[in-house]
C-alpha positions as CSV (number, residue, x, y, z in Angstrom):
1,M,0.0,0.0,0.0
2,I,2.9,2.4,0.8
3,E,4.3,1.7,-2.7
4,L,1.1,2.8,-4.3
5,A,1.0,6.0,-2.3
6,L,4.6,6.8,-3.2
7,L,3.9,6.2,-6.8
8,I,0.9,8.6,-6.8
9,V,3.0,11.2,-5.0
10,A,5.9,10.8,-7.5
11,C,3.5,11.1,-10.4
12,G,1.9,14.2,-8.9
13,I,5.4,15.8,-8.4
14,G,6.4,15.0,-11.9
15,T,3.2,16.5,-13.4
16,Y,3.2,19.7,-11.3
17,L,7.0,20.2,-11.8
18,W,6.5,20.3,-15.6
19,R,3.4,22.5,-15.3
20,G,5.3,24.9,-13.1
21,L,8.2,25.1,-15.5
22,G,5.8,25.7,-18.3
23,M,4.3,28.6,-16.4
24,L,7.7,30.0,-15.7
25,I,8.8,30.1,-19.3
26,S,5.5,30.7,-21.0
27,G,5.9,34.5,-20.7
28,R,9.2,34.4,-22.5
29,V,8.1,32.4,-25.5
30,R,6.4,34.1,-28.5
31,M,3.5,32.4,-30.1
32,D,4.9,32.9,-33.6
33,S,8.3,31.5,-32.6
34,E,10.1,28.6,-34.3
35,F,9.7,26.6,-31.0
36,F,5.9,26.8,-31.3
37,A,6.0,25.8,-35.0
38,W,8.2,22.8,-34.1
39,A,6.0,21.8,-31.1
40,G,3.0,21.9,-33.3
41,C,4.6,19.7,-35.9
42,V,5.7,17.2,-33.3
43,A,2.1,17.1,-31.8
44,Y,0.6,16.5,-35.3
45,A,3.2,13.8,-36.0
46,M,2.5,12.0,-32.7
47,I,-1.3,12.1,-33.4
48,A,-0.8,10.8,-36.9
49,G,1.5,8.0,-35.7
50,L,-0.8,6.9,-33.0
51,T,-3.8,7.0,-35.3
52,A,-1.9,4.9,-37.9
53,R,-0.9,2.4,-35.1
54,I,-4.4,2.1,-33.8
55,I,-5.8,1.4,-37.3
56,L,-3.0,-0.9,-38.6
57,L,-1.8,-2.6,-35.4
58,P,-4.7,-2.5,-32.9
59,T,-4.5,-4.1,-29.5
60,G,-7.1,-5.3,-27.0
61,T,-10.8,-5.1,-28.0
62,L,-10.1,-3.2,-31.2
63,A,-8.0,-6.1,-32.4
64,A,-11.2,-8.1,-32.8
65,T,-12.4,-5.7,-35.6
66,S,-11.3,-6.1,-39.2
67,L,-9.0,-3.7,-41.0
68,A,-11.9,-2.8,-43.4
69,E,-14.2,-1.8,-40.5
70,R,-11.5,0.4,-39.0
71,L,-10.7,2.1,-42.3
72,V,-14.3,2.7,-43.1
73,A,-15.0,4.2,-39.7
74,C,-11.9,6.4,-39.9
75,A,-12.9,7.6,-43.4
76,L,-16.4,8.4,-42.2
77,A,-15.0,10.2,-39.2
78,L,-12.8,12.4,-41.4
79,V,-15.6,13.2,-43.8
80,V,-17.9,14.3,-41.0
81,Y,-15.1,16.2,-39.3
82,F,-14.5,18.3,-42.3
83,M,-18.2,18.7,-43.2
84,F,-18.9,20.1,-39.7
85,R,-16.1,22.8,-39.9
86,R,-13.5,20.7,-38.2
87,N,-15.6,19.8,-35.2
88,L,-13.5,17.2,-33.4
89,F,-16.3,16.0,-31.1
90,V,-18.6,15.3,-34.1
91,G,-15.9,13.5,-36.0
92,I,-14.9,11.3,-33.1
93,A,-18.5,10.5,-32.3
94,T,-19.1,9.5,-35.9
95,G,-16.1,7.3,-36.0
96,F,-17.2,5.6,-32.8
97,V,-20.8,5.0,-33.9
98,A,-19.6,3.8,-37.4
99,L,-17.2,1.3,-35.9
100,V,-19.8,0.0,-33.5
101,A,-22.4,-0.3,-36.3
102,L,-20.0,-1.9,-38.7
103,T,-18.8,-4.4,-36.1
104,T,-22.4,-5.2,-35.1
105,I,-23.5,-5.7,-38.7
106,G,-20.4,-7.8,-39.4
107,R,-21.1,-10.1,-36.5
108,G,-24.8,-10.6,-37.6
109,F,-26.3,-8.6,-34.7
């Protein structure tokens, strides 16, 4: 039990340490700087990589779905995302509903 408490404290310290450092340097970094352009590129690359991994190499429950089901759900999510002026919530909800529907239909209800 003491190990779990120490782990939680260590995680909290790590989280708040980085948040504090971010607050300290946030006033010194310009929004149009090269650093922010680089950080944005890294964030987009990470999201793209994780999305590709989830679609192509799924684990857990998602591994029980077919590649075709995942690709169709992803395509529908992207189409709806752009149709609704880049509304992330609507795009993700569409992908989720599409994947559940395709999986249910593929399994014969």
